[in-house]
N, C-alpha and C positions, 0 to 999 in steps of 0.2 A: 417535454414540449418546449419548442423554441419560440420565444416571444420577444418582439421588438416593441419598445415604447418610445415615442418621439415627442419631445417638447421643442418644436423647431423654432428657430429664429433666423432672420436674414443676417448673414455675416459677411456679405460681399463688400460693404463699405462701412466706415465709421458711423456709429449711431449717435445717440444724444450725449453720451460721454459725460454726464453731469455728476456722477458719483466718484468714479475711480480715475477718470481721464482716459480710460480705454473704451471698449465698446459697451461696457456696463451690462453684460449678460449675467444673469443670476443662475445659480445651480438649479438643475431640474428637480426641485424638491417635490413638486406635484406628482410627477410620474415615479419619482424615487419612493415616495410614501406608498403609492399603489403597489409598486414592485416589491417593497419590503414586506408588506402585509401578505401579498399573494405567496411569496416564497415561504413565509412562515406558516401559512394556514391552509394552502391548497393541498389536496390529497395527491395530486400528480407531481412527478418530478419535473421541475421547471428550470430552464436556462433563460434568464431574462437579461436583455441588453438595452441600455438607455442611450438615447441620441439627442443631441442638441443642434447639430449642424446638418443641413440638407445633403451635402455631398457625402458625408460619412455614412448617412443612412442609405443612400442609393448604392454606394459601393458595397456596404455590408450585405444588402439584399442580394446583390449579384453573387457574392461569395458564399452566403449561407442563407438560403431562403427560409424565412420564418413560417411557423404554422399560424401565428396570429400577430397582427401589427396594430398598435393603438396610437392615435394622435390626440394631443391636447389642443383644444380649439379656443383661440382668443382672437380679439379684434386685430392684433398685430401679425397674426400668421394665417389668416383665413385663406388667402389665395395660395400661399406657400403649401399649406396642407392639401388643398385641392389639386394642385399641380403634382406634388409628390405622390399623393394617394392614388390619383387616377392613373399615373404612369405605372406604379407598382401593380395595381389591380389589373391593368391591361396585360402586363407581362405574366402575372401569376394570379389568375382569377380564383384559384382554390384557397388563397390565403384569407382567413377570417379577418375582416377589417373593422376595427372598432374606433369610435371617436367619443371624447368626453370633453367637458369644459363648459364655461358659462355663456359662450357666445352663440346662443340659440334661443329662440322664443320658447317659453315654457308651457304654452297652451297646446292641446292636442293638434289643433290645426297647424300651428306654427312648427311643431315637431315634424309632422307629416310633410309639410312643404319643404322643410330643410332636407329631409331624407330623399324626397323625390328629386330635388335639385342637385343632389350629390350621390348618384347611383353607385359609386364605388364603395360607399359605407354600408356595411351589413347591419351594424348595431350602433345606436347612440346611448351612452350611459348618462343619465340625467343626475345632476347635483353631485354630491361627494361620491368618489368612486372606489374607495378602498374595499369596502365590504362587497359591493355589487360586482366589481371586477373579479374578485376571487370566486364568487358564486358562478359567474359566467364561465370562468376557466374550467371549473368542475363539470359544468353542463357540457361544454365543448369536448372535454376529455371523454365523457361518457357516450355522447351521441354524435360527435362530429358535427358537420353543418346541417344535419337533418332536423335539428331542433328549430331551425328557421322556417321550416315548412308548416309549422303549426303554432298555435298559441301555447307556448311552453311555460307560461306563468312565471316568467323571469322578472322579479321585482326590480324596478328602476331601469330596465332596458327597453329601448324603443326600436322597433324594426318594422319593415313593411312586409305584409303577407304577399303571396303570389298574385293576388287580385289587386294589389296596390293599397289595401286598407292598412291603417296603422294598428300595430299591436303594442300596447304599452300599459303596464300596471305600475302606477307610481308606488315607490317603496314607502312603507310606513315605518320602517326601521330607522331609528336615529343613529348616525355615525358616532359611536362612543370613542372619543379621541383617547381615552385612557387605555384602550386596547391596541392602539396603533403601534407599529414598529418603527423605530427611528432609522432613517436611511443614512444618517451620519454615523451612528454608533456601529452599524454593520458594515461600514466602509463603502457603501454605494456612491457616496458623494465625493470620495477621494479623488477620483479621476478628474473631476471638474474643478475641485479646489486646487489641484496641482496645476491646472491651466490658468488659474487666477480668476475664475468666476466668483462673483460675489455671493457669500453665504446668506441664505434666508433662514430665519428662525421663526417658527410658530410657537407662541406660548399659549395662545387660545385661538379658537375658531368660531366665527359667527359675528353678527352685528345686530344690536337691538333696535337700530334706527331704520327708517323706512324711506330713505331718500329715493325718489323715483328715477333719478339719473344713474343709479348705481346698481350693479347686479347683487351686491351684498344686501340690498334693501328688500329682496323678495322674502315673503313670509317663511318659506322653507328654511332659510338660513338665519332667522332672527335670533335663535337661541345661542347664547355664548357658552362655549364649553372649554374648560381649561385643561391643557396638557399637564401630565404629572410634573411637579416642580423639579423633582430629581432628574427627570429626563431632560428638561430644559437646561438645567445647570451642566449636566454631563455633555450635552451637545456643544454648548459654548466653550467649555473647557477643552473638549476634544479638538475643535477647530483652532482655538488659540494655541494649543500646544503643538499640533502637527502642521499647522499652516499659519505660522505667526507673521508671515510677510504680507498677508492680505490687508490692504489699507482700509477697507470699509466693510461694515456689516449692515444688514437690513433686518429689522424685526417686522414680520409680515402681518401682524395683528391689525385688524381694522380699527381698533380703538385701544391703543396701549395707554394704560392709566385708568381704564374702566374698572379693573379689579383691584382690591386692596393689596394683593400680593405683588402687583406690578412695581410697587415701591421697592420691595426686596429684590426683584429681578433687576431693577435699575442699579441698585447697589452692587449686585453681582457683576453687571456689565462694566460698571466703573472700576471695580477692583481688577477685573481681567484686563481692561484697557491700560490701567496703570502699570501692569506687568508686561504688556505687549507693545513694544516701541513702534512697530509699523502700523498698528491699528489707529488710524487718525479720526475716523468718523463712524458713528453708529446712528443709523437713520431709523426713526420710529414715527408712526402716525398716531398722534395723540388722540385721546377721546374727544368726540365731537363737542362735548360740553367742557368748557374751560374751568375745571373744578380745582379744589385745593390739592388733590392728588397730582394733577398735571404740574402744578407749581412746585410741589415737592420733588417730583421726578426731574424737572428741569434744573432745580437747584442741585440735586445729587449728581446728575450727569454733566452739568455745566457746559464747558466747551466741547465735551465729548459728543453731546447731542446736536451741537451746532445751533441753528436757529429754531425757535419754538413755533410750531404751526398752530394757529387758531383759525381754522377755515370757516369763513362766513358764507362763501358761495354767492349769497345775495342778502341784502338788508331791506329788500322791497317786500312789503307784507303780502301782496298778492302773489308774487312769485314763491315766497316761502310756503304759502298755503298750497299752491299748485304742485310743488315738488315734495310736499310732506316733510319739510325740514323742521326740526325741533325749534320751538320758540327760542329766539336768541335774545338774551338780556344784555343790552348795550352797556348798561352801567357796570355789569359784572365783567364784561370784556375789557372795558376801559380800566377798571381797577386791577385786573390781572396783568394787563400790559404794563401798567405803571410798576407793579411789584416785580415783574420779570426784568424790566429795565433796571430797577434798583439792585437786582441780583447780578447784573452784568450780562444778561441774556438779550439777544435780539429776537424780535417777533416778526413772523410773516403770515400772510393770509392768502387764501385762494379765492378768486372771484370768477364766476362763470358768466359768459355773455350769451344772450339768446335764450335764456330760461323762459319757460311758458309764463306768460302774463306780465313779464317785466318789459316796460316800455323804454324808449330811448332815454327819457328824463329819469325814469326809475333806475336805470343802470348807472347814469351819471350820479344820481343821489347816493347809490351804494358806494361808488368810488370816492365821492366827497367825504362820506362818513368814515371810510377806511383811513383817509388822511387825517381826519379829525381825531380818530382813535390812536393815531401815532404809530401805526405799523411801520416797522423798518423796511419791509419789502412787501409789495402788493403784486402778486402774480396773477395775471388775468389770462384765462384760457377760453377757447371756444367750447361749446357744449357738444360733446359727442353723443350720438345715439348708439347705445350699446345693446346688441341683441341679448335678450334675457332680462333687461331692465323694464320697469313699468313704463317709463317715458317712451321707449321704443315701440310700444305696442300699437296696434291699429287704433285702439280706442283713444289713446293719448294723442296720436297724430291728428285724428279727426277733431277731438275736443278742443285742442289748442291751435289748430290750423298750422301745424309744424311743417315748414317747407325746408328741405335739406338739399345739400350738394355734397360732392365728394372731393377729398383732397388727398394727395399722396402722403404717406407716412414718412417722416424723416428717417432715412436709413432702411425703409421697408421695401427693398427691391434688390434684385440680384439675378445672376445666372449661375445655375448649378448643374454640372454635367450636361451643359447645352440647353437646359430648361430655364426659360425666363419667367420670373414671377414679380408681380407688382401688388403690394398691399396698400390699402387706402382707408380713410376714415369717413364716416357719414356724420356730417355736422349741421346743426341747425343754422339756417341763413335768414329765416324770418319766422314770425308767428303772429298770432292774432293781435299782439300789442306792439310789434316793431316790424318795420319794413326792411327789406334787404339793403336798400340804399342807406338807411340809418345804421344798419349793422356794418356796412362798409366804412362809413364815416368814423365809426368808433375805433376802427383798426389803428388809425393814426394816433388817437388818444392812448390806446393801449401800448403802442410802440413808444410814445413819449414817456409813459410810466416805466416801461422796461429799461429803456436807455437812460432816461434822465433821473429816475428815482432808484430803481433796483440796482443798476450798475453805478449809480452815484454821481454821474457827470453834472447834473443840475441840482442835486439835492441841497447843497448849501443855500442857493438863492431861493429855492422853493420853500425851504424851511423858514428862511428869513422873512419872506413876504407874508407867509401864513402867521407866524408867531408875532411879528411886529406890526403887521398891517391887516391881519385877518382876511387875506386873500387866499382862498383855497387853491392848492396846486392845480386842481382840475380846471379852474377858471383861467389860470395862466395858460394851460395847455389848449383850452378852447380858443383863447385869443391867438395863440400861435397858429392854430389851424385856419383861422379866419384872417390872418395878416395880409398886408398889402403886397400884391405881386410886383408892383412897379418899384417898390423900394427894395424888395428882397427877391429878385427874380431867380437867383440860384437856388434858394431854399424852396421857393414855391414850385419851381420846376422839379426839384427832388420829390416834393410831396405828390406832384402829379404822376411821376414815375412810380412812386410808392403805391398809389391807388391802382395804377395800371397793372403792376406786378401782383397786387393783392387780388384783383379780379381774375387774373390768369391762373390762379391756383385752383379755381373751382371748376368742377365738371358736373353735368346733370345726372350722370349714372356711372356705375363702376365700369361698364362696357366702354363708354366714351373716354374715360380716363385711361384705361388700359390700352385702348387703340392709339391714343396720343403718345403715351410713353413707350409703348412696345415697338414703335417704328424704329428701324435700325439707327437712324441718325439721332433721334431723341434718346434712345436707350444707351447708346454709346456715350453720349454727352452726360447722361445721368450717372453712369458708372464712373466716368472720368472726373466730373466736376461736382457731383453730389447734388442733392436737392436742399434748398434753403427756404424755410418759411420766411415770409417777407420781413417780419420783425427782426429775425436774426441776421438776415442779409443787410438790412439798413443799419443795424448796430455797427457792423463791420465797415460799411461805407463811411459812416460818420467818424469813426476812429481813424480811418486811413486818409480821409480828405480833410485836411486841417482847415482849409479856407471855408468849406461848408460848415464845419463845426464853429468856426469863429463868427460867421454870419448868423448862424442860429443863436449864438450868445448875444450878438448885437440886437437881434430881434427881441429876445427876452428882456434885454436892458431897456429897450424902448417901451415895451409893454408895461414893465414895472414902473418906470419913471413917469409914464403918463398917469398911472393910477395913484402913485404916491411920490410926488416930486421931492427932490432933496432927501431921498430915503437912505442914501449911502449904499444902494444896491450895486452900483458900479464897482465899488471896492471889492465886493464878494465875487463879482463876475471876473474881475482881473485875476483874482486868486484861482478861480476855476481854470482859466486859460493856462496858468502855470502848473496846475495839477495834472493835466492830461499828458500822457506819455505817448510819444510817437513810436509805433512798433519798430521802425527801422533803427531807432537808437539802441535797441538791444543788440544790434549786430555791427553798427558802424563806428562804435567807440565814442559816441557823443552822449551816452547816458550820464545824467547828473546824479551822482551818488549821494550828495549831501547838499541839498538845495534849501536855502533858508528864505523865508518870506516874512515881511512885517505885516502884522494884522492889527487893526484897531481892537482895543480890548473888548468892546461890545460886539465885535464880529467873530471873535475867535471861537465862540461856542458853536456857531453854525458850521464852521469849517470842521471842527472837531467831530460834530455829529454826523459828518459824512461817513465816517468809518466806525459805526456802531460804538463799541466801548473798548476798542483795542488799547487805546491810550487814555489816560486820565489828564484832562486839560482843565485847569481851574479858571474861573472867570478872572480876567485881568492879564492873562498871558498875552503878549504882544509880538512874540517872535516864535514862529513855528518852523519845524524842519520837515522837509519832504524827502522821502527816500524809499528804497526797497532793500530788504536784506539780501545778502549774497545768495542765500539759499533760494529765495523767491525768484531772483533774477535768473539763476540757473534753471529752475523749474520752468519758467515762462519761455526761455530760449529753447529749451529742449522740446517743449510741447509745440512751439511754432515750427520748429524744424520737422518734428514728427508729422505735422499736418501739411507739410510741403510749402512753407512760407515763400521759399525762393521762386517757385513756379506759380503759386496761386495764393496771393496775399489775402484776398477776400475770404476764401474758404478757411485758411489757417487762422485768421483773426476771429472769425465767427466761431470755429470749433474751440479755440482757446478760451473764449469768453464763457463757453458752456461749463468748463471745469474750473476756470480761474477768473471769476467774474470781476475782480479788481486788477486784472493784469495790466491795464493801460491807464491806471490812475494811481498817483503816488499815495503811499501811506503817510499818515500825519502823526507827528509827535512833537513834544515841546523841545525847543532848541535849548541845549544845556549850557 
């Protein structure tokens, strides 16, 4: 039997590129695991082919028609699957078409609605697919398509009868991960690792938490099951030995650090990385509770793990209750952040905007508390409604009066063998506690956090006014948003354009969004110039337009001096001006390689803390050196060129910031 399995991604344009600097596609571990188990366990002789890219799939179907084709269904490839699947089914209606994945409502009515809206799909496999898919293959081998004409009692498979009624028996069989076959160790992932795709490793599967915004939170997936430790180690050793040039790994566990053995796995990864020169980054998602084990793992992995995530999402008690978030102990978080900082680690958090029950003031209170907790990075995201999650259900929408709109996914579009596809996200724009107008006004605050705090451009002055004068950075940002247009017309005009661009991102439906972007002019512009979320676009504008950057600093200076006269803030702002790097200087020969600045002793600490703990600066240092290593300069120049800096500076700077967040600000060290 000839089987095609597709885990499709849009590969027409550069995506988010925040891990490797490339398109950041991961190996198709999901369909690889399904294929490996089927090949080992099915009674039939199978020839299974895996696909990641749309054109490769379409071309392969024309050369060798499969008997069965399967698609993995996620929020980022919904339309892509629909377009590819419908085309293939129209050409070859006899192919058995299967789909699986989390992006589907899990109640019977939701499953039936999905199948009716996607008539090219014969069967949908619910939840984990390894065991169920193998059983489906055996049934198909025995009976052909005739089993679809009756209730064949196929556990975990949903399909529509001839009269349109749903046939679905939820599987009671738990997926025993101890029995699964590794698609690494049997060579199935080699093709993708050779292409430079990022390896994903599962050490366990499942999540004990019940967060309503996440598809891990459904009851069916609550039990955590550990893969055999020997298999985990062998997979990592296999990838490190055969594909030692891959720069990043991802551990796909929902809560790494939840199990005691995760400490030993962390030691194994550290040892492998120490022997693998090209492996620079290992990404893990720590356990939702910031426990002692997380701290131990962070200490073991050190710089290998990069920044340590303590995801709060919200600190508003009403929103926490509504999303079934575990109770967060603020004192424990503060203690753990302090301990991580003492170990030389940086900490970051995720905050979601638009959560059910969180008001405008409640969201600002969450952000204020994140600054008080001393997170090095505060990453604010919109709340997506993911099909299959509790929050996306009809009941939650009605209970919390969730109003949503649609936005294009960054990199989620392309044309493949003449077929255009546009994928988008459904995002909360208002709820019973917050209006859409308030949500829009928060976008500017979120951008100031991303640009000023996370990228570091305003971090020294924001730290200074908070630690010396107890003015929270959020209150400085609110003052920026409310500043006088007469005094700062350029900046206020920029903000007006920001809000205008932010509003233009949203569409009332998938259909209106696709109609807009699929028009020939818009689609050609999209492929040529890319799509930028407003925050990313304005990061690049502020870096490229030095006068605007200077006027925004002038505005901050006025705000601070009005609240705390004679504070010495101007001396820090003068340093910030000198720390920003003009992108053109990487190419025009004007880059300053060894730039020294004099700093008052009591100000040095705030400049030093701009750059986490890369360099140790003791209180009392008064001369600092700004610079970039030759290696960093080469990397930044190469990436700007790769992204087309000569022809589109805005796009190139935006994309460079994604993978090199401090590319346009000097590193700091003590002048020797």
